N, C-alpha and C positions, 0 to 999 in steps of 0.2 A: 068638275075640277075648275078652280079659279086661281090663277097664278100671275103675279106681277114680277117680272125680271127687271131689275133696276140698273141702269148705266153700264150695260154690256156693249162691247164692241162687236159689231157684225162682221163676220168673216165669211162672206158669200158673194163672190164676184157677179152672180147673176142678180143679186138684190140691189135695188136702187139705194139701200142704206148701207152698202158695203163700206167697211172701214169707218162707219160712223158710230158714235156712242149714243145709245137710245134706251128708252124703256119700252118693254114689250108686255102687253096685257093679253092674257090668254083665258078664254072661258069656254067650257064644254069642248075642249079639244081644238078651238079655232082662235087664230090670232085676231083679236077684236080691234087692237089699235097699237100703233107704233109711233113714237114721237121722241123728241129730245128729252122731254119731261112730261110725264102723265100724272094727273091728280085723280087717281081712282083708288078705291079700296078693294083689296083682294083678300081671299082667305089665307093665301100664302105668298110671302114676298121673298124673293131671292136677291140678296144684295150682291151684285155682280161687277162692282167697280174693279177695273183691271182684268176682267175676264173676257172671254170671247163666246160668241154664239154662232153656230153654223147650222145648216141643214143637217139632219140626223145622219150619222156615219153608217156605212154599210160594210159588213164583212162577208165576202163572197166565197169563202172556202174555209169552213170550220167543221170539225168533226166532234159531234156530241155523243157518239158511241151507242145510243139507245135507238132501237131495241138490240139487246144481245150482249153488250159490253158495259153494262151499267156500273161495274166495278172501276171503270176508267173515268167515266163522266155520264151524267144523265142529262136529259133535256132541261130539267129544272135547274141543275147546277150550272149547265152551260149558259142558260139564259141569264143567270145571276152574274156570271163572268162577263157576258156581253154588256149588260147594263153597267157594270162597274167599269168596263172599258170605253163606254161612251157610244156603243153601237145601238142604233134603233132598229136596224135590219140585219139579219144574219141568214146566209145560205148554208144549209147543213149537208154534209156528204152522205152518200148512199152506202158507205162501207159498214153496214150494220149486219145484224143477224136476226131475221131475214134482211137481205139487201133491199134497198128502196128500188125495186124493179116492178112494182105493181101499184095500182091506184090505192089498194087497201093500206099499204104501208104509208103511202103519202098521206092518206086521210088520218091514219093513227098518229103520225108525227104532228100534223096540224091541230088535231084535237088536243094533244098533250100540251101544246104551247098556247092554246086559246086563252085570251084574256090577259096576256102578259104585256108589260110595257114594251118589250122588244117583239118585233114582228119576225116570225120565223118562216123562212121559205125553203122547203125541201128541194134538194137537187136529186133528180132521178138518175138511175143508171143508164148508160148507153147500151150495155149488153145484159142479157138475162143473168141475174145473180152475180154480175161482175165476173163472169167466167170467160169473156172474150170470144164466145163462140157464135151466139145469135143475138140479134137486136132485141132489146126490151120494147115493151109497148109504150113508146115515148109519147105518142099523141094522147093516149089514155091518161097517162100520168100528167101531161101538160093540162088537159082538160080539168083534172081534179087538183091542180095547184102546184105542180112541179115548176120551178122557175127556169131551169135549164138542165143540161144533161152532161154527165161525166161518169167515168168509172173510178173517180177519186184518186186514191193512191196508186191505183193500177192504171197504166196507159193501155190504150187500145192499139195493140201491136199489129193486128191483122190489117193490112192496107185496104183489102177489099171490103172488110167490115166497116172500117172508118169511112170509106168512100160512100157506102150505103147510108151510114148514119148522117153524114153531111147532107146527102140528098134528101133524106127522110125529113129532117127538121125544117127544110125549106117550105114545106107545105103549111107550117104554122109560124114561119119566121122565127124559129127556135135557134138557140145558141148551144154549141158544145164547148165544154171546158176540158182542157187537157194539160197535164204536167208534161213538159218537154223532156222526156227521159226514155231512151230506149232500154227496155229491161234486159235484153241480152248483153248489150255493151256495159251495163251497169252491174250486171250479176257478179256477186262476190266482192264488189267495191265497198269500202268503209268510209272513204273520205275523198277529197279532190286528188286526182292524179297529178303529181308534180314533185318538186324538190322536197317538200315537207313530208309527203307520203313516203318517199324513199328514206328520208331521215328517220322517220318513226317506224319504218318497217311494216307499214300497213298498205293492203291492196287499195288501188285508187280507181276512182270513176273518171274516165277521160271526158274532157269538154265535148268530144265527138259524140258522146252518148246523148247530149242535148242537141247539138247541131244536126245530127243525122235525123233525128225524130222531127225537129222543126222543119228541116228541108222537105221531108215526106208530107207533113201535114200542110205546109204552105202550098206545095204542089197540088195536093188534093183540094185545097181550098180554092186555088186558082181555077181548077177544073170544074168545080161544082158551083162556084159563086155564092156559097153558103156563109155562115158566120162562125167564127172560132175565137174563143178566148184562151190564151196561153197563160197558165198560172204558175208561178215559181220560177220564172226565167232567172238564170243564175250566172251566165257566162257573157263576156264581152261580145263574142261572136254571135251568140244567140240574139242579143238585143240589136245587133247590126242587121241581122236577117229580118227581124220584125220591122225595124226601121224602113228597110227597103221595101218590104211587102206593103207597108202602110203608104209609102210614096207611090206605089204602083196602083193603089186604090183598092186593094183587097180588104175585105171585111174582117179584119183581125184586130184584136185588142189584147192587152196583156197586163199582168200584175206581178208584183214583187213582194216578198215578205219583209218585215222590218228587220229580221235578223240577217238576211243576206246583205243588207245595206250597211250594217255596223259591225259585222263579224267576218272573219275569214278563216282559212285553214290554219293560220297561225295559232288560233285559239284552241286547236286540238293538241297542242304540244303537251298538255297535262293529261291526255288520254281520258278526259271526263266525258262520260257518255251523254252528259246533258247537252253537249254540242253535236250529238249525232242526229242528223236530219236528213230528210230526202225531199228534193234535191240537196246534195251535200253543200257544205260551205266551200266556196271557191277561193281563189287567190285575192290578195289585196288589189291587184290590177283589175280583176273582174268586178270587185266591189265599187272601185272608182268608176268603171264604165257603166255600172248600174246607176250610180248617182248622176252621171251625166245624162243618162237616158230618162231619169226622173225629171231633171231640169229642163230638157228639150221636149218633153211631152211624149216621148216614145213609149215610156211606161205609163199606162193610164191609171192604175189603181194600186194601192197598198192593201194587202190582205193578210190575215194572220197565219194561215195554215195551222191553226190551233189544233193540236193533236195530243190530247191528254194521255198519259200512261200511268199505270200504278207503280208503286215503289219498286216492286219486284222486277218489273219489266225494264227498268232503267239502271238500278243499282247492281250491276253485274259487269263482267268483263266487256269491254267495248265491242268486241266481235259479236256478242250474243245480245247486247242491249237493243231495245226496240227504238225505232226512229221517232223524232218529233219533239216539239215543245208545247206546253200549255201557255200560250202567250197572249191570248185574246185580250185580257184585261189590262195588259201593259203595252199593247202594240203601239199606241200613240206615244207614250213616253220613250220607247226604244227608238221609234223612227224619228222622233223629234231631235235625237242627237245628231241627225244627219240631214234632215229636211227642214226648210223654212216653214213657219206656221201656216202661211196662206197657201203655199203649194201642198202641204200636207193635208189641210182641210179639204182642198180640192180633190186630192187623190182618195180621201176617205169617203167622198160622196160620189165619185164618178160612176160607180157601178149602177146608180140609179138609171142613167141614160142607156148604158150599155145593155142592161137586162130588162128595161122597160117597166121599172117600178113606177107607181103613180106619181105624177109630177107634183112638186110642192115648191114653195119659195118662202122667204121671210119677208112677207108683206101682209097688209091688212086683208083679212078675209081667207087667208091660206090655212090649211091644216097645220096644227102645231106638231112638227116632227123635227125636233131640235136636239142638239148636243151642246152642252155648256162646258167650257174647258179653260185652262190657263197655262201659260208658258212659264210662270214663276213658281216658286216653291218646289217641293220634291214629293215623290211617291216612293214609299218603301215596299218593295215586292216581297212581302212576307205573309200577310194575312189575306190570302187570295180566296175568291169565291169559287173557283174551280175545284172539283173533287180531287184533282191531281196537283203535283208540285214539280213537274219535270221541265224546269227551265233553268238556265245558268244565271239568271238575273235575281234569283231569290236572295233576299237580305240586302240587295243593292239599293242605294238612294238614287232615284232616276228623276231627272229634271222634268217638270210639267205635272199637271194634275187634270184629271177628269172630274168635274163638279157634279155632273148629272145629265140625265136625258129626260125629254118630254116626248111621249108618242102614245097613240091610242087612247087619248084622254087620260093618261096616267102619268105620274111623275116619279122618277127615281133620283135620289140624291145620295152621293157617296158620303160616308161619315168622315 
């Protein structure tokens, strides 16, 4: 592969070229040269005036449903969605059938994704078959390619089991990922507990369901000295707890979804199941607190929580509809509504350091692992690459464009 990117603005605070407009020449997957202007011939030229280039984005929590639920999403369709969304690396959830609880399933997923422009990293389960009873063989899965460990959409509620898991992964400096949601306190809840849930007559999920779980996990983290990533933080008190834990020096990081930044429980007034997610959409005050935490660095990453559902799973009464949005390929555009471009690019790449992905940079001699994007123009969320269509942004014009990605000596450009 030989590519010349012309006149792109570098958006990478680690690069000495940050905020400079340059030409980038890539050959055989390596950045061969960077300068204000290059006089080289390439097999493919990308005219990028007015566009940005950053280190490739990482989505650390996406559900591709294969094996077992291919009618919702396959690895192939999921990787197409990731490429369209500007992600060069994706961590996929273990909530499959069979669950990603053994090295054989890890190897199956890696084999299915082999040779793609997007690098796929399986997340192994914390407990066997995600049953919350016994620990899975995490070291074995780690050795064969699992990037980190989580029970995905299910939280590990047993405190003794969570304690053992945090101690176990210390042996190889592994990281656990947990959604901050106590399943008992959230049971039966359909939306945020508050004035709007009362107005709509729907049972609510209290903020306490998040903070109780966070309190327990932070205490276990303090006791073990291990590493924990909290994903899908949704409440003001939740981010305050994480902020304090970080100041204490605990090894805790966190991420937020794009939709928790721009939507709130106000959006459920039409009873549309496309807004039904877990963790639930919280109040406008919570959304503002999340944005403040994004600005001050308390929240490290933005991740899609991409959760495809087939038509039948969503188009039914709110109570019976499945949770989730298939939002990976428009995550950038949705988040751009609320977050400045430089901070957003930083948050879309932050998982590299947290989870120990191979280091790269936008400099001469570095591996070409890049995302090309723009803040101008619009993207219409209609012709999506995902196999599902369960998000409330379908048909909307969203500001911003993902131009393409370069990774693994491959290039993908959106049409």
